[in-house]
N, C-alpha and C positions, 0 to 999 in steps of 0.2 A: 236649487233646481237645475242650474247650469251644469252641476257635477254629475247629474244622473246619466246622461249619455255615455260619459267616460266610464262611469261605474259599470254600466251595462256591457260596454265593450270589454272591459277588464274581466267581467264574469265569464265570458265565453273563451278567453285565452286559456291555453293549456299550461298549468303550472308544471314545473320540472318534476319528472317522475310519475306523471299521471297520464292516463289515456282519456281522451275526450272525443265525443262525436262533434264535429263542427256545428256550431249553432246551439248546442246544448249547454246547460249550466252545471250539470252534475257529471262527475267522472264516470267512465265506463269500466266495469270489471273485466279483467283480461279473460276470465272464464267465459264470459259472454262472447268475446271475440273468438276464442278457441272453438266454441260451439259453432259459430258461423263459418269458421275455417273448415271444419269437418263437413258442413253442409255444402259449401261452394266448391271445395277441393282445390281452389286456386286462391293464393294470397300473393299480393304484389306489394313489395316493400320499396318505396321510393327513396332515392338518395341524391345528395349532391356529391359528385364523385370524389372531390378533393377534401371533403370535410371528415376528419377522423371520427368525430363524435357520431356522425350518421352511421358509420360502419360499426361502432360499438353498439349502437342501438339495434342495428340489424342482427348482430350476433346475439344480443340479449333476447330479441324477439324470436329468433330461430331456436334458441335453447328452450324458451318457454313453450313454443309450439311443439317442439320435439317431446317435451315432457307430457303433453296432452295427446300427441299423435306420433308415435314412434316411427310410423311409415311416412317419411318425408322425402321429397325430391327438391333439390335446389337448382333453379333455372337461372342462368347468368347471362346478362347482357355483355359482360366483359370478354366473352369468347365467341369467335365465329365457329360455325358448325364443323369446319374442317379439322379443328383441333380436338374433337370429342375423344379420340383414342388417348390423348394425353390426360384428359380429365378422368377417364376410366382407370388408367394406370395409377394416377395419384390417389384416388379413393381406395384402390386396392392395396396401397402401401408399397408400390413398386418403384416409386421415384422419390428422390429427395427434393427439397425446395428448388435448388438450382436447376436440376434436370427438368423438373416440372415446368418452371417458368420458361426454360429454353424450348422444350418440346411444344408448349402451348403458345409459343411465339409472342410472349407477353409484351415485350417492348414495342413490337410493330403492331400487334393486334389491338392493344389497349393503351399502354404507355404510362398510365398513372403509377404512382409509387406503389409497388407491390405490397409493402408493409401495411398499407391500409386494409388490404383484403386477406392477407395470409391467415390471420386468426380465424376468419370464417372458413377458409379452405381447410385449415387444420381441424376445425370442429366437424366439418363434413367427413373428413377422413377418419377421425377418431371414432365416429359413430357409424361409419360405412353408409353415409347418406349419399345417394347418387347425385353427381353434379352434371348438369346438362348445359351444353353450349347452345344458345338459342339465337345468337346474332348471325349476321351475314357479313361478307367482306365490305369494307367501307367503299371499295371501288364500285360495288353494285349501286349503293345509295347515291354515290356521286354521278354514276352514269345516268341514272334516272333524272337527277337534278340538272345534268348537262343537256340530255337529249330528249327526255320524256320517256315514260314507261313503254309506250307503244314502239319506240325506236330501239328498245333493248330486246334482243332475241330471247325467246323462251329458254334456250340452252344456256344463257348467261344469267338467268334469274335465280339460280340456286334452288329451284323448285318453289319459289314464293308465288302464291296465287295473286289474283287481282284484289286489291284492298277494297274494303267498304268505303264509300265517300266520306269525306270529313264532315263531322258535325259542324253546324254554323259557328258555334262559339269557338271551336278549335281553329277553324279557318280564320276567325277574327284575331285570335291570339298569334297564329302563325304569320298573319299579315303584318302585325306590329313588329314581330321579331325580324321579319325579312326587311322591312323598311329601315330598322335600326342598323342593319348591316350593309346598306347600300353605300357605294362610294359617295364621297362628299358632293361630287358634281351632279349626281343623280338624286340625292336625298331631298333636295329642295324642289325637284320637278313634280310634274303632274303624273303620279303613278297610281294605278288602281289594281283591283284584283284580277282584271282580265289580262294583265301584263304576262306575256309568255314565260318570263323567268320566274315569276311568282307561281304560276300554275305548275311549273316543273318542280319548284321548291316544295309545294304542297304534296305533289306526287311522291317525291323522294321521302318526305317524312312519313307518309302513309305506308309506303313499301317497307320502311324500317319498322314501324309499329306492327305491320302485318306479319313480317318475318318472325318477330319475337312472339307474337300471339300464336302463330302456327306452331312454333317450337314448344311453347308452354302447353297448348292444347294437345299436341302429340304426346308429350310427356305424361299428361294426365290420363289420356286414353290408353296409353301403354302400361299403366300401373294402376289398375282398379283398386280403389280404397286409399291410395296414397294422397297426401296433400302436397301440391306443388307450390313452392314458394319462389317467386321471381324477384330477383334483385335487379332493379332498373333505375335509370335516371328519373328524377321526379317529373320531368316534362312528359314522360311516357305514361305516367300514372295519374297525376292530379286531375281532378274534375271528371275522371272517367273518359277523357277525350281520346287518348291514344290507344295503348294496348287494350284496356278494358273494352273499348268500343269495338275493336277488331275481334276480340274474343267473343263478344256477343254475336257478331255476324257469323262466327264459326259455330254457333250453337251452344256456347258456354254462357248461359244467361246471366250468371252471377260470378263475381270475383270479389274478394275482400281486399280493399285498397287501404293501405296504412302508410303514413308518412310521418317523419319527425317534424316538429314545429319549434324552430329556434326562438329563444326569448327576444332576440333582436328584431324578429319579424313583426310587421304591423298587424295588430289584432283585427283590423278591418279585412284582412285577406283570409281570415279563418271563417269562411262562409259555408253554409250547408252545401254539400256536394263536392267540397274540396277533396275529401276522402271519406271512407267509412269511419275512420278514427285517426286521430293524431296523437303523438306522444311528445310531451313537453321535454325539451332538452335545453341545457344552458347554452348561451351563445358560444360558438366555437372559440376555443382559446387560441391565442397566437402560438405558432410552433416555437419550441425552444431552439436556441441557436440561430445561425444565419439561415434565412429562408432559401429554399431551393430555387435556383433561377428558372424562370418560365418565360418562354417566348409568347405563349398564348395562341398556339395553332394546333389544329388537328390535321394529320397527314395520311396519305394513302400512296400506294405504289403508282409510278408513272413510267412511260416508255423511256423517257430521258430525265433521270433525277427522281425527285419525290414531289408529289402534288399536294398543295394546301387545300384541304376540303372545307375548312372552317377557320375563321379568325375571331377570337374572343373580343367582344367590345371592350374598349379601354385598355387593351393589353399592349405590351411592348411592340408586338407585331403590328397591331392596328396603328399605333402612333408612328411606326416606321413606314407605313404605307403598303405593307403586304396585303394581298387580297386573296379571297377564295378563288381557286382556279390557277393561281400562280404555281409554276413548277420550279422548285429549287434545283438549280444546276450546280451551284457551288455554295459552300458555307465555310467561312474562314479559309477560303482558297482551296477547299477540298470538295471533290464531286461526291455527294452522298448517293449510296446505292439503295439504302432503305431508311425507314423512319428512325431506326435506332442510331444511325450515323448523325442525323440532325440532333437527336436528343443528346448524344454524347458531346457534340460541339457546344450546345447550349449549357450543359452541365459544367463545362470548363470555363465558362465566362465568370470573371470576378465582378463584383459590384463596381459601377462607375466606368466600365469598359464598353467599347463599341464592337459589334459583330457584323462584318461585311457579308452580304449575300448577293448572289446573282440569280435572277429568276427569269424564266420565259413567260411572257405575257402577250397574248395576241400576236404570236409569231416574232416578237422582238425580245431582246435581252434588256432587262432593267436592273440597274445596280441599286441595292438597298443597303442602308446602314441601320442596324437595330441598336439603339442606345440603352444599355442597362443602367438604371439609376444607381447612385451611390447608396451604400448600405443604410444611411440615415433616412433616405427617402422611401425605403421599401415598406 
């Protein structure tokens, strides 16, 4: 009798290579999902950006959708709207890889390893599938997080409208995320949802979701009959809280949400409403060879140096004491002019070495040393 709950939980997990609706015990035929895609005309594929297997799944799903619906559009979180001409030239076959990544400002605009995404970009070009940039500049999201949406002039909002209010469950999730990233001296204090910093954090996330929802909705409206497939981080897709919620407020009542489900994930998280369907994939393998050094920060332009807009929990940056809002004025003794300069300095770091940085924080300069662990500890 004690084994029954475990057996029931195992039954709702998604075996590798199968589509499942969360909470259901039987697999879902892809033909049924393709029919729903044609009806909704918007499909959202969630990803964890650095996991290669997620991008292989996205490519496989794109190919399967294309076989059912030759008129596709791929909407991409990876690109801000300003680089749309580069995407158009790539799909038209006018640029090679290096020129495309340069003109699309890949290292500054996104920064993840381009090899994770290039097979998808080549698939789009091979089949002349339009690629649409639906993101905005990170500086806009950060400005909202720093000052609040009302304090950002309309001329600086890149045309993004006022987002729909957050669903209660989404705000709950964002509150936990925000608390996890508080500095140690604040984390143990009495903080609640009325905290002005948290309210701005929610506004920033909603503006980000709204911007991409508007880009997807515009792509769908401008191409009657086409199915628009959005490639987005899972946080914008899962539970229908982020981009799907903003799409509904824009009049697109339905979107098909699909996410990969890693075998290492807890089956208890595979709850109804997580997505319309999940695809079981093997736990991501460890990359071959030495791992790429990562500091664990997201960057944006600043007046003096490069600003840190996000610090990953448990990262080298977090352990070194770097914080969201810090402006990097020197790294390894050199003043960075753009995010690519910081990335290049990090890439030069050997395992077991220290990387000195100077950052501006609250009007003063703070010296930081980021310690990269020996290879055996990575």
